[in-house]
N, C-alpha and C positions, 0 to 999 in steps of 0.2 A: 597396460598397467602403468605407463609413465604418467598419465593424468588420471583425475578422478573418474570413476565409472558413473555415468548418468543413467537413470532408469530408462527402460524402453519407452518409446512414444506411446501415448494412450490414444486409441482410435474409438470413434463412435461416442456414445453417451448413454445416460440412463442407468448406469450402475450405481452402487452405493458409495463409491469413492468420494472423499471430500474434494472440493475444487483445489486446483494448484495453489500453492502458497509462495508468494513473492514478498520478500521483506529485506530491510536493511537494519532492523533492530530499533528504528524510530517509527517507521511506518510499515504496517503489514497489510497485504492484500490477499484476499481469496479471489482468484481469477477463474471465471467460469469457462467451460469448454468452448462456448461461443463468447469470446473475450470482450466483445463490445457491449454486451449486456452487463449492467452493474452487478458487481459482486459485493463483497463486504470489506470494509477498511477499518482498521484500528490504528490508533496513534498513541505512542507511549506518553503517559501523563494525562490523556484526555479521558475523563471519567464523567459518568452521569448516574442518575437514579435508575436502578433496574425496574422495568415496568411491572414485574410481578413481585419480586422480593422487597422492593423499595429500599435497597441498600445501595451504597456507592459501588459501582462496577465499571469495568471498561465499557465505554460508550461507542456505538457504531458511528463512524464519521461519514460525512458525504463521500461518495465514491469518486476519486479524483481522476480516473482514466476511463470513463465510459465513452461510448461512441455509437454511431449509426451510419448507415449509408442508404441511398435511394437510387433506383434505376427508373428513369422516366417517371419520377414522382412517386414511386412505390417504395416505402421504407422497409428495411430489414426488420425493424422492431414490430411492424404490423404483420409480417409474414414469416415468423420464425420456423414454421413448418416447411419452408422452402430451402432450408439450410441442409446440406449433406456433406459427407466426407470430412467430418470433424477429426482433427488430429492435433495433438498437443505434446510438446516435448520440452523437458528441462535440459539445460546445459549447466550442470553443476560447476564446471570449471569457471564459467563467466557469470554465473547467477542470472542467466537470462532464460526467459520462457518464450517459446515460439509456438503460436497457435495458427492453424490453417483451417479454412472451410471454404465451401463452394456455395454460392447463392444463385438460385434460378429465379429470375423475375422478368416479366414483360418480354419473354422470348430471348432473353440474354442470359449468358453464364458469366458470373463474376467470381474470379479466384481471389481470395483474400488471405494475406499472411500478416499476423500481428506479433510484433516483438514487444515484450514488457520487461522492465527491470526497475529496481530501486537503487539509487546511487548511494554507495558507501562513502564517497568523497564529499558529496553535498547531501547530508542525511535528510534534508527536508524535501528532496526531489524524488518523484516517481515519473517514469518516462515510458512513452509508448509510440511506436511507429506502425501505421496501418498501410500496407502495400496492397494495391488493388490493380487488377488487370481484367479487361472485358473482352469478349469474343466478337464484338461488333459495336458500331457507333451507337451512342445513346447519350441522353442527358444524365450525368452522374452528379450526385451530391454526396460529399463526405462531411461528417459531423463529429466534432469533439465536444465532450460534455464533462462538466462537474455536476454529478447527480446526487442530490440530497434526499430524493424521494423515499428511500428506504431507511434513512437515518432518523432517529428520534431527536427531539429538540426543535429549534426554530432558527430562522435566519434573522440576524440582527441588522445586517447591512449587506448590500450587494452593489458593487460599483463597476462601471465599465471605463470611466475616465480616470486619469491620474490628476488629483487636485493640483492646480497651479501650473500644469504642463499643457502645451497646445495639442500634443498627441498622446494617446494612451501608451503606457510602458508595458502593458500586458493585455491579454484578451478580456480579463475581468477578475474580480476578487469577491470573496464571500467571507463574512464573519458569522460563525455558527455557534450557537449556545446549546450545550448538552441538556438532556432531560433533567429537570430539577434545578437548572441554572448553576450547576456545580463548576463547570469548566467552559471555556470558549476555545474556538479553533479558527484559524485563518487559512484560507486557501486562495491561491492565485495561479493562473495558468497562461501559458503562451502556446501558440500553434504556428505551424509552417506547412505550406503545401508545396510539393515539388512535382514537376511534370506538367503543370498547367498554370496558366496565368489567371488567377482569380483572387479576389479579396473576400475575406470572411464577412458574413452577415452576423451581427452581434446584437440580438434583441435583449431586452431587459430580462431580469430573473423571472422565470415563468414555471409554474408547477415544480418549484424547488430545484430548478435546473439552470445552470449557466451553459449556454450553447454557442458554439462557433460553427457556422455552416459554409462550406465552399461549394459552389455550383459551377459546372463547366460542361462542355461537350467533349465526351470521351471518345477516343479512337481505338480501334482494334489493335491489340498487341502492345500498347503503350503502358508503361508502369507508372502509376501515380502513388505518391507517398504523402500521407498526412502524419505529421509529427506533433506530439503533444507532450509538454513538460509541465507538471503541476507541483508547486511548492505547498507543503502542508505544515503549518506551524502551530503547536499547542501553546496556550497561554502559560504553561509551565516554563516555557523557554523565552517568551516575550510578552510584555504587558499589552501590546497592541498587535496581536498576531496576524491580522489580515494585512496591516501595513507592512510588516516585516516580510510576509509572504510575497507581496508585490515586489519588494526590493530583490528578494532572492529569485523570483521568477524572471525579473528583468535581467538579473545577472546571468541566469541560465540562457536566456535569449542571446545575450552578448557572447557567452562562452561557446554556444552551439551544441546541438544534439550529439554530434560525432565526438566532440571533445569530452562531454560528460560520459558518454558510453565508454570511451577509451580509458578514462580515469577510473571508472568502476571496474573494468576488466583488470587494470593494473592492481587495484586494491585487492581483488580476489586472488590474483596470481601470487601476491605476497602472503595472503592467508594460507593458500594451499601449500606453501613451503613447509607448513607444519602438519601436513597430511600424515595420518597414522597408516603405516604400511604393515600388512599382515603377511610376513614371509612364510611361504609354504602352505598357506591356507587356500581353500577353494575360492575362486573369484567371487562366488556369491557372498562370502563373508566380507571380502574387501568392498563389495558394492554396498553392503549394509553399513560398514564403517564409514565409507565416503558419504552416504546419505546422512548418517548421524552427525558427522563433521559439518556438512553443509547446513543442515537445519539449525543446529546450535549456533553456529557462527552467523547465520542469517537473522537470528532472533535477538542478537545483542549488539550494542554499539556504544562507543565512548560518549556519544551525545544523548543517550537515553536518559530522560529525567526521572523515570519511575522504575528503576531496576528491571526485572523481567519476571513474568509469571511462569508457571510450570509449562504452559503451552505457548509461551511467547505471545506473539501477536497473531495467532493462528486460529481465531475463533470461527465458528459457523453458527447459523441461526438455530439449529436443532440440538445444540449441546453447549452448556454454559462455560466449559473449560475453566472452572474455578473463578469465574466472573472477572478474570484479569487481575485477581488479587495477588499480592506478593506474599507467598507463604513464608512462615517463620523460619523454615529450614532451607530456603532456596540456595543460600550461599554454600551449603554443604554439597549441593548437586553440581553447581556450575563454576564457582570461583576457583577450585583447584585446577580444573581443566583450562579455564580462561586465563589463569595466571601464566600459562605457557603459550596458549594460542592467541589470546587477545588481552594482554595485561591491562591496557587502558579501559577496556570494557569491564574487566573485573573490578577495576578501581571505581568505575561509575556505579556498579552495583553496590559496592560498599559505601560510596558517597550518599546513596539514597538512605542508608541507615543513619549516617551522620546527620543528614538534613531532617530526618524524621525522629531524631532523638527526643525532642520535646514531647511528641506523641507517646513515645515509649515510657517517658517519665510519668506522664499523666496516667497511662494505662497501669503502671505499677501502683500509683496512689489509689486508683479505683479498686485494686485488689488488696489494699492494705499493706503494701510492701514498699521497701526502700529501693532506691536506684532506678533501674530501667527494665521494663518488660515489653519486648516487642510483640506486636499483635500476632495472633494465630493466622489471620488472613488480613493483611495490611491493605487499607484503601490506597489506591495509586496516588491520589492528589495530596493526602494528608499524613498517611502512615497510621491513622486511627484504625481500631478494630472494625472490620466490615464483614465478619462471618455472617452467613444467613441465620436469622433468628429461628429458634431460641438460642443458638450458639452452643449446642451440646457437644460439638467437636472439641 
């Protein structure tokens, strides 16, 4: 009871549970049970036209931490039925997700462990480490990807080189436009391989994916680590988001994966000083309180440009979660708590209302009123009314 109670590990797959949620309040990821397969990513302030409702809504971003691996030329993504022993565990205390699975391919057994987290100190960064061990010698390939295949919108630019520099400062960058051309997003990533001497292959953007592939001869019992850090920058925070993402990815490379991880752990240790303790209650209730504390704090950040929606950045493809809209009464739910737990995040939520005050004034005029009337369901990028038509709510 000295530290927060994390939920028990989830084993297997195929149940109705939503995928694990990893977020820092600026970037939110749904991480699949097999975590190298692309999940869903949302970014605060990144909005696009909803494909069915045609309203402004939170837009699915390119997935920044996808991956793949191959044994003797056979890729995991081509043989998902060969994966077994899926296991996934949260550590609420550090806000880290650890996923494990075993792959059988070409007569070899590959044990995989994947660590995923979103940095609170550097809020545009999401980080992943893939740890692999084989039971016999084989040709092993490890692949890091930024995968836009499941995202709506289009690529405006993809670069491998750094303009004016003799060597690239990152593995690659991508400028992505949301459906309807409402917002743009920049992504840039860096990778590092430990345990083997290999340089990444960096082909041009293909099939809406940026790929870095390391190939080498793997030996039995040796642990190989592929680390990936991706910076994701919405144009709500920078007018040239892909260029700023390159700068922040290069900084991440300079800082190092271990330092970024240590900084995130320290930030969460500070947050947990405000943990709510239920003296005398059954541990089950304390576990629920710890989960609520974790998910709320993971969904807000002082750097968020678009307040927060009722479900934060935790969407999934078969439920709209209020389309990522900022509801008119969200402050009543979260600001009182955040004033104690994360006062700067509470301030950021109120700052969204100040920045969208012109939209509230226009909304009042539309209703024949004086002053300001905030939208029932506020569009993330403008603050305008974005409720699904006909707007009977």
